[in-house]
C-alpha positions, 0 to 999 in steps of 0.5 A: 413196394405197394406189391411187394406188401400186397402179395405178402398181406396176401400170403400171409392172409392165406397162410393163417386160413389155410392153417386152420383150415388144415388143422381142423380138417386134421383134428377131425380125421383123427377124431373118426380114426379113434371112434373108429379104433374103439368101436367094439367090432374093431377091438373084436375083428383085432383080438381074433386077429392076434389070437390067430396070429398067436396060433400060427405063431406061438410067441410072436404076438405076445409079451411086453412088447407086443404093441400094435402101435395104435391106440389103445384100449 
């Protein structure tokens, strides 16, 4: 019985510590991605690609239905 209890306590501690570090790392990645997306160089490149796509396929990347799916300005 003591072995099972020790195992459960260890598993619970590992879960708590793992989820904390996992969440911190996830938050770091999200923060870095948001910083990158807001970088003016990335936004300029995004606009260039969007304009090039509009030239080749008019109407396909404009209007209320268009959403890049990433961040926002």
